[in-house]
N, CA, C and O atoms as a Maestro MAE file, in Angstrom:
{
 s_m_m2io_version
 :::
 2.0.0
}

f_m_ct {
 s_m_title
 :::
 protein
 m_atom[208] {
  # First column is atom index #
  i_m_mmod_type
  r_m_x_coord
  r_m_y_coord
  r_m_z_coord
  i_m_residue_number
  s_m_chain_name
  s_m_pdb_residue_name
  s_m_pdb_atom_name
  i_m_atomic_number
  :::
  1 25 -38.193 3.803 2.549 1 A "UNK " " N  " 7
  2 3 -37.005 2.886 1.817 1 A "UNK " " CA " 6
  3 2 -38.525 1.712 1.934 1 A "UNK " " C  " 6
  4 15 -39.414 1.576 2.775 1 A "UNK " " O  " 8
  5 25 -38.243 1.123 0.779 2 A "UNK " " N  " 7
  6 3 -38.820 0.040 0.206 2 A "UNK " " CA " 6
  7 2 -38.759 -1.595 0.867 2 A "UNK " " C  " 6
  8 15 -39.626 -2.453 1.034 2 A "UNK " " O  " 8
  9 25 -37.062 -1.532 1.182 3 A "UNK " " N  " 7
  10 3 -36.722 -2.755 1.670 3 A "UNK " " CA " 6
  11 2 -35.635 -2.490 3.252 3 A "UNK " " C  " 6
  12 15 -35.568 -1.335 3.673 3 A "UNK " " O  " 8
  13 25 -35.239 -3.062 3.639 4 A "UNK " " N  " 7
  14 3 -34.227 -3.268 4.638 4 A "UNK " " CA " 6
  15 2 -32.376 -3.349 3.971 4 A "UNK " " C  " 6
  16 15 -31.881 -4.160 3.188 4 A "UNK " " O  " 8
  17 25 -31.810 -2.275 4.607 5 A "UNK " " N  " 7
  18 3 -30.319 -2.650 3.870 5 A "UNK " " CA " 6
  19 2 -29.705 -3.525 3.774 5 A "UNK " " C  " 6
  20 15 -30.231 -4.157 4.691 5 A "UNK " " O  " 8
  21 25 -28.720 -4.380 3.290 6 A "UNK " " N  " 7
  22 3 -28.562 -5.020 3.035 6 A "UNK " " CA " 6
  23 2 -26.910 -4.810 4.577 6 A "UNK " " C  " 6
  24 15 -26.435 -5.848 5.038 6 A "UNK " " O  " 8
  25 25 -26.559 -3.912 4.891 7 A "UNK " " N  " 7
  26 3 -25.042 -3.570 5.508 7 A "UNK " " CA " 6
  27 2 -25.270 -2.167 6.146 7 A "UNK " " C  " 6
  28 15 -25.393 -1.194 5.402 7 A "UNK " " O  " 8
  29 25 -25.316 -2.063 7.179 8 A "UNK " " N  " 7
  30 3 -25.161 -0.874 7.803 8 A "UNK " " CA " 6
  31 2 -23.963 -0.529 7.834 8 A "UNK " " C  " 6
  32 15 -23.064 -1.274 7.445 8 A "UNK " " O  " 8
  33 25 -23.740 0.813 8.363 9 A "UNK " " N  " 7
  34 3 -22.271 1.525 8.266 9 A "UNK " " CA " 6
  35 2 -22.317 2.385 9.728 9 A "UNK " " C  " 6
  36 15 -22.971 3.400 9.489 9 A "UNK " " O  " 8
  37 25 -21.833 2.387 11.318 10 A "UNK " " N  " 7
  38 3 -22.040 3.015 11.918 10 A "UNK " " CA " 6
  39 2 -21.087 3.836 12.685 10 A "UNK " " C  " 6
  40 15 -20.330 3.440 13.570 10 A "UNK " " O  " 8
  41 25 -21.204 4.865 12.293 11 A "UNK " " N  " 7
  42 3 -19.472 5.648 12.806 11 A "UNK " " CA " 6
  43 2 -19.043 5.907 14.604 11 A "UNK " " C  " 6
  44 15 -17.853 6.020 14.900 11 A "UNK " " O  " 8
  45 25 -19.960 5.968 15.524 12 A "UNK " " N  " 7
  46 3 -19.861 5.985 16.815 12 A "UNK " " CA " 6
  47 2 -20.881 5.394 17.270 12 A "UNK " " C  " 6
  48 15 -22.039 5.782 17.426 12 A "UNK " " O  " 8
  49 25 -20.365 4.403 17.481 13 A "UNK " " N  " 7
  50 3 -21.109 3.180 18.075 13 A "UNK " " CA " 6
  51 2 -21.694 3.948 19.656 13 A "UNK " " C  " 6
  52 15 -22.806 4.476 19.686 13 A "UNK " " O  " 8
  53 25 -21.050 3.925 20.540 14 A "UNK " " N  " 7
  54 3 -21.274 4.462 21.813 14 A "UNK " " CA " 6
  55 2 -22.733 5.612 21.561 14 A "UNK " " C  " 6
  56 15 -23.753 5.741 22.238 14 A "UNK " " O  " 8
  57 25 -22.327 6.241 20.430 15 A "UNK " " N  " 7
  58 3 -23.829 7.602 20.422 15 A "UNK " " CA " 6
  59 2 -24.610 7.016 19.799 15 A "UNK " " C  " 6
  60 15 -25.818 7.223 19.922 15 A "UNK " " O  " 8
  61 25 -24.152 6.220 19.052 16 A "UNK " " N  " 7
  62 3 -25.651 5.384 18.213 16 A "UNK " " CA " 6
  63 2 -25.778 3.670 18.510 16 A "UNK " " C  " 6
  64 15 -25.712 2.529 18.052 16 A "UNK " " O  " 8
  65 25 -25.938 4.264 19.300 17 A "UNK " " N  " 7
  66 3 -25.727 2.269 20.292 17 A "UNK " " CA " 6
  67 2 -27.951 1.886 19.608 17 A "UNK " " C  " 6
  68 15 -28.211 0.718 19.321 17 A "UNK " " O  " 8
  69 25 -28.909 2.769 19.507 18 A "UNK " " N  " 7
  70 3 -30.126 1.806 19.128 18 A "UNK " " CA " 6
  71 2 -29.528 1.842 17.493 18 A "UNK " " C  " 6
  72 15 -29.412 0.664 17.155 18 A "UNK " " O  " 8
  73 25 -29.286 2.367 16.841 19 A "UNK " " N  " 7
  74 3 -29.277 1.734 15.581 19 A "UNK " " CA " 6
  75 2 -28.202 0.612 15.352 19 A "UNK " " C  " 6
  76 15 -28.033 0.044 14.273 19 A "UNK " " O  " 8
  77 25 -27.803 0.471 16.006 20 A "UNK " " N  " 7
  78 3 -26.586 -0.783 16.484 20 A "UNK " " CA " 6
  79 2 -27.830 -1.818 16.918 20 A "UNK " " C  " 6
  80 15 -28.046 -2.893 16.358 20 A "UNK " " O  " 8
  81 25 -28.595 -1.273 18.020 21 A "UNK " " N  " 7
  82 3 -29.574 -2.317 18.778 21 A "UNK " " CA " 6
  83 2 -30.431 -3.210 17.632 21 A "UNK " " C  " 6
  84 15 -30.435 -4.432 17.479 21 A "UNK " " O  " 8
  85 25 -31.190 -2.121 16.847 22 A "UNK " " N  " 7
  86 3 -31.988 -2.058 16.182 22 A "UNK " " CA " 6
  87 2 -31.283 -3.429 14.409 22 A "UNK " " C  " 6
  88 15 -31.886 -4.251 13.718 22 A "UNK " " O  " 8
  89 25 -30.307 -3.096 14.423 23 A "UNK " " N  " 7
  90 3 -29.491 -4.047 13.553 23 A "UNK " " CA " 6
  91 2 -29.447 -5.095 13.813 23 A "UNK " " C  " 6
  92 15 -29.711 -5.933 12.952 23 A "UNK " " O  " 8
  93 25 -28.974 -5.600 15.551 24 A "UNK " " N  " 7
  94 3 -28.537 -6.673 15.773 24 A "UNK " " CA " 6
  95 2 -30.558 -7.678 15.896 24 A "UNK " " C  " 6
  96 15 -30.852 -8.861 16.065 24 A "UNK " " O  " 8
  97 25 -31.447 -6.382 15.697 25 A "UNK " " N  " 7
  98 3 -33.081 -7.106 15.938 25 A "UNK " " CA " 6
  99 2 -33.161 -7.911 14.597 25 A "UNK " " C  " 6
  100 15 -33.221 -9.141 14.579 25 A "UNK " " O  " 8
  101 25 -33.157 -7.103 13.444 26 A "UNK " " N  " 7
  102 3 -33.359 -7.143 12.584 26 A "UNK " " CA " 6
  103 2 -32.339 -8.599 11.439 26 A "UNK " " C  " 6
  104 15 -32.535 -9.081 10.323 26 A "UNK " " O  " 8
  105 25 -31.580 -8.749 12.226 27 A "UNK " " N  " 7
  106 3 -30.760 -9.337 11.297 27 A "UNK " " CA " 6
  107 2 -29.540 -8.449 10.655 27 A "UNK " " C  " 6
  108 15 -28.604 -9.212 10.416 27 A "UNK " " O  " 8
  109 25 -29.260 -7.218 10.327 28 A "UNK " " N  " 7
  110 3 -28.819 -6.443 9.635 28 A "UNK " " CA " 6
  111 2 -27.611 -6.487 9.917 28 A "UNK " " C  " 6
  112 15 -27.293 -6.223 11.077 28 A "UNK " " O  " 8
  113 25 -26.368 -6.905 8.738 29 A "UNK " " N  " 7
  114 3 -25.010 -6.686 9.465 29 A "UNK " " CA " 6
  115 2 -24.991 -5.393 9.385 29 A "UNK " " C  " 6
  116 15 -25.745 -4.739 8.664 29 A "UNK " " O  " 8
  117 25 -23.691 -4.708 10.489 30 A "UNK " " N  " 7
  118 3 -23.316 -3.890 10.789 30 A "UNK " " CA " 6
  119 2 -21.534 -3.497 10.870 30 A "UNK " " C  " 6
  120 15 -20.643 -4.255 11.254 30 A "UNK " " O  " 8
  121 25 -21.447 -2.610 10.562 31 A "UNK " " N  " 7
  122 3 -19.988 -2.224 10.364 31 A "UNK " " CA " 6
  123 2 -19.936 -1.002 11.733 31 A "UNK " " C  " 6
  124 15 -20.765 -0.112 11.923 31 A "UNK " " O  " 8
  125 25 -18.877 -1.257 12.444 32 A "UNK " " N  " 7
  126 3 -18.947 0.017 13.614 32 A "UNK " " CA " 6
  127 2 -17.574 0.623 13.521 32 A "UNK " " C  " 6
  128 15 -16.723 -0.176 13.910 32 A "UNK " " O  " 8
  129 25 -17.003 1.973 13.065 33 A "UNK " " N  " 7
  130 3 -16.088 2.558 13.586 33 A "UNK " " CA " 6
  131 2 -16.292 3.152 15.003 33 A "UNK " " C  " 6
  132 15 -17.248 3.830 15.379 33 A "UNK " " O  " 8
  133 25 -15.191 2.760 15.729 34 A "UNK " " N  " 7
  134 3 -15.307 3.277 17.624 34 A "UNK " " CA " 6
  135 2 -14.122 3.977 17.243 34 A "UNK " " C  " 6
  136 15 -13.334 3.959 16.298 34 A "UNK " " O  " 8
  137 25 -14.320 4.780 18.627 35 A "UNK " " N  " 7
  138 3 -13.477 6.163 19.146 35 A "UNK " " CA " 6
  139 2 -12.450 5.266 19.996 35 A "UNK " " C  " 6
  140 15 -12.539 4.261 20.702 35 A "UNK " " O  " 8
  141 25 -11.530 6.047 19.617 36 A "UNK " " N  " 7
  142 3 -9.995 5.616 20.727 36 A "UNK " " CA " 6
  143 2 -10.633 5.411 22.237 36 A "UNK " " C  " 6
  144 15 -10.030 4.436 22.685 36 A "UNK " " O  " 8
  145 25 -11.358 5.770 23.002 37 A "UNK " " N  " 7
  146 3 -11.808 5.939 24.321 37 A "UNK " " CA " 6
  147 2 -12.821 4.965 24.509 37 A "UNK " " C  " 6
  148 15 -13.327 4.921 25.630 37 A "UNK " " O  " 8
  149 25 -13.264 4.093 23.551 38 A "UNK " " N  " 7
  150 3 -13.985 2.737 22.795 38 A "UNK " " CA " 6
  151 2 -13.139 1.078 23.464 38 A "UNK " " C  " 6
  152 15 -11.988 0.722 23.208 38 A "UNK " " O  " 8
  153 25 -13.986 0.463 24.189 39 A "UNK " " N  " 7
  154 3 -13.133 -1.072 24.242 39 A "UNK " " CA " 6
  155 2 -14.306 -1.912 23.862 39 A "UNK " " C  " 6
  156 15 -15.359 -2.100 24.472 39 A "UNK " " O  " 8
  157 25 -13.802 -2.469 22.485 40 A "UNK " " N  " 7
  158 3 -14.208 -2.729 21.678 40 A "UNK " " CA " 6
  159 2 -14.607 -4.644 22.268 40 A "UNK " " C  " 6
  160 15 -15.555 -5.377 21.985 40 A "UNK " " O  " 8
  161 25 -13.813 -4.789 22.842 41 A "UNK " " N  " 7
  162 3 -14.056 -6.239 23.763 41 A "UNK " " CA " 6
  163 2 -15.174 -6.040 24.468 41 A "UNK " " C  " 6
  164 15 -15.695 -7.138 24.664 41 A "UNK " " O  " 8
  165 25 -15.853 -5.092 24.990 42 A "UNK " " N  " 7
  166 3 -16.334 -5.383 26.168 42 A "UNK " " CA " 6
  167 2 -17.663 -5.049 25.289 42 A "UNK " " C  " 6
  168 15 -18.615 -5.807 25.476 42 A "UNK " " O  " 8
  169 25 -17.835 -3.937 24.299 43 A "UNK " " N  " 7
  170 3 -19.130 -3.844 23.186 43 A "UNK " " CA " 6
  171 2 -19.018 -5.218 22.269 43 A "UNK " " C  " 6
  172 15 -19.763 -5.325 21.295 43 A "UNK " " O  " 8
  173 25 -18.261 -6.059 22.529 44 A "UNK " " N  " 7
  174 3 -18.611 -7.212 22.020 44 A "UNK " " CA " 6
  175 2 -19.541 -8.466 22.709 44 A "UNK " " C  " 6
  176 15 -20.369 -9.227 22.208 44 A "UNK " " O  " 8
  177 25 -18.983 -8.311 24.171 45 A "UNK " " N  " 7
  178 3 -19.311 -9.202 25.167 45 A "UNK " " CA " 6
  179 2 -20.694 -8.827 25.606 45 A "UNK " " C  " 6
  180 15 -21.582 -9.677 25.680 45 A "UNK " " O  " 8
  181 25 -20.907 -7.428 25.930 46 A "UNK " " N  " 7
  182 3 -22.090 -6.835 26.054 46 A "UNK " " CA " 6
  183 2 -23.142 -7.309 24.629 46 A "UNK " " C  " 6
  184 15 -24.219 -7.786 24.987 46 A "UNK " " O  " 8
  185 25 -23.009 -7.253 23.654 47 A "UNK " " N  " 7
  186 3 -23.868 -7.402 22.597 47 A "UNK " " CA " 6
  187 2 -23.914 -8.551 22.681 47 A "UNK " " C  " 6
  188 15 -25.051 -8.707 23.128 47 A "UNK " " O  " 8
  189 25 -23.302 -9.954 22.527 48 A "UNK " " N  " 7
  190 3 -23.129 -10.946 22.759 48 A "UNK " " CA " 6
  191 2 -24.249 -11.637 24.421 48 A "UNK " " C  " 6
  192 15 -24.967 -12.636 24.390 48 A "UNK " " O  " 8
  193 25 -24.067 -10.864 25.452 49 A "UNK " " N  " 7
  194 3 -25.259 -11.094 25.894 49 A "UNK " " CA " 6
  195 2 -26.785 -11.090 25.483 49 A "UNK " " C  " 6
  196 15 -27.639 -11.977 25.499 49 A "UNK " " O  " 8
  197 25 -26.815 -9.473 25.030 50 A "UNK " " N  " 7
  198 3 -28.018 -9.371 24.261 50 A "UNK " " CA " 6
  199 2 -29.336 -10.219 23.757 50 A "UNK " " C  " 6
  200 15 -30.547 -10.289 23.961 50 A "UNK " " O  " 8
  201 25 -27.862 -11.068 22.629 51 A "UNK " " N  " 7
  202 3 -28.667 -11.462 21.781 51 A "UNK " " CA " 6
  203 2 -29.064 -13.182 22.608 51 A "UNK " " C  " 6
  204 15 -29.855 -14.009 22.154 51 A "UNK " " O  " 8
  205 25 -28.598 -13.258 23.331 52 A "UNK " " N  " 7
  206 3 -29.067 -14.315 23.908 52 A "UNK " " CA " 6
  207 2 -30.164 -14.678 25.078 52 A "UNK " " C  " 6
  208 15 -30.368 -15.851 25.390 52 A "UNK " " O  " 8
  :::
 }
 m_bond[207] {
  # First column is bond index #
  i_m_from
  i_m_to
  i_m_order
  :::
  1 1 2 1
  2 2 3 1
  3 3 4 2
  4 3 5 1
  5 5 6 1
  6 6 7 1
  7 7 8 2
  8 7 9 1
  9 9 10 1
  10 10 11 1
  11 11 12 2
  12 11 13 1
  13 13 14 1
  14 14 15 1
  15 15 16 2
  16 15 17 1
  17 17 18 1
  18 18 19 1
  19 19 20 2
  20 19 21 1
  21 21 22 1
  22 22 23 1
  23 23 24 2
  24 23 25 1
  25 25 26 1
  26 26 27 1
  27 27 28 2
  28 27 29 1
  29 29 30 1
  30 30 31 1
  31 31 32 2
  32 31 33 1
  33 33 34 1
  34 34 35 1
  35 35 36 2
  36 35 37 1
  37 37 38 1
  38 38 39 1
  39 39 40 2
  40 39 41 1
  41 41 42 1
  42 42 43 1
  43 43 44 2
  44 43 45 1
  45 45 46 1
  46 46 47 1
  47 47 48 2
  48 47 49 1
  49 49 50 1
  50 50 51 1
  51 51 52 2
  52 51 53 1
  53 53 54 1
  54 54 55 1
  55 55 56 2
  56 55 57 1
  57 57 58 1
  58 58 59 1
  59 59 60 2
  60 59 61 1
  61 61 62 1
  62 62 63 1
  63 63 64 2
  64 63 65 1
  65 65 66 1
  66 66 67 1
  67 67 68 2
  68 67 69 1
  69 69 70 1
  70 70 71 1
  71 71 72 2
  72 71 73 1
  73 73 74 1
  74 74 75 1
  75 75 76 2
  76 75 77 1
  77 77 78 1
  78 78 79 1
  79 79 80 2
  80 79 81 1
  81 81 82 1
  82 82 83 1
  83 83 84 2
  84 83 85 1
  85 85 86 1
  86 86 87 1
  87 87 88 2
  88 87 89 1
  89 89 90 1
  90 90 91 1
  91 91 92 2
  92 91 93 1
  93 93 94 1
  94 94 95 1
  95 95 96 2
  96 95 97 1
  97 97 98 1
  98 98 99 1
  99 99 100 2
  100 99 101 1
  101 101 102 1
  102 102 103 1
  103 103 104 2
  104 103 105 1
  105 105 106 1
  106 106 107 1
  107 107 108 2
  108 107 109 1
  109 109 110 1
  110 110 111 1
  111 111 112 2
  112 111 113 1
  113 113 114 1
  114 114 115 1
  115 115 116 2
  116 115 117 1
  117 117 118 1
  118 118 119 1
  119 119 120 2
  120 119 121 1
  121 121 122 1
  122 122 123 1
  123 123 124 2
  124 123 125 1
  125 125 126 1
  126 126 127 1
  127 127 128 2
  128 127 129 1
  129 129 130 1
  130 130 131 1
  131 131 132 2
  132 131 133 1
  133 133 134 1
  134 134 135 1
  135 135 136 2
  136 135 137 1
  137 137 138 1
  138 138 139 1
  139 139 140 2
  140 139 141 1
  141 141 142 1
  142 142 143 1
  143 143 144 2
  144 143 145 1
  145 145 146 1
  146 146 147 1
  147 147 148 2
  148 147 149 1
  149 149 150 1
  150 150 151 1
  151 151 152 2
  152 151 153 1
  153 153 154 1
  154 154 155 1
  155 155 156 2
  156 155 157 1
  157 157 158 1
  158 158 159 1
  159 159 160 2
  160 159 161 1
  161 161 162 1
  162 162 163 1
  163 163 164 2
  164 163 165 1
  165 165 166 1
  166 166 167 1
  167 167 168 2
  168 167 169 1
  169 169 170 1
  170 170 171 1
  171 171 172 2
  172 171 173 1
  173 173 174 1
  174 174 175 1
  175 175 176 2
  176 175 177 1
  177 177 178 1
  178 178 179 1
  179 179 180 2
  180 179 181 1
  181 181 182 1
  182 182 183 1
  183 183 184 2
  184 183 185 1
  185 185 186 1
  186 186 187 1
  187 187 188 2
  188 187 189 1
  189 189 190 1
  190 190 191 1
  191 191 192 2
  192 191 193 1
  193 193 194 1
  194 194 195 1
  195 195 196 2
  196 195 197 1
  197 197 198 1
  198 198 199 1
  199 199 200 2
  200 199 201 1
  201 201 202 1
  202 202 203 1
  203 203 204 2
  204 203 205 1
  205 205 206 1
  206 206 207 1
  207 207 208 2
  :::
 }
}
């Protein structure tokens, strides 16, 4: 790759946590598809804590 992606689509947020964390670090927008056993509110709260 010669440049960073404009957007990243992540299929399993819990499984691909490292990829999502790298997107946050690099400022790349990410779309996450989560399974029914995930709580999106707790995931958003966790990432907001990491960003501060």
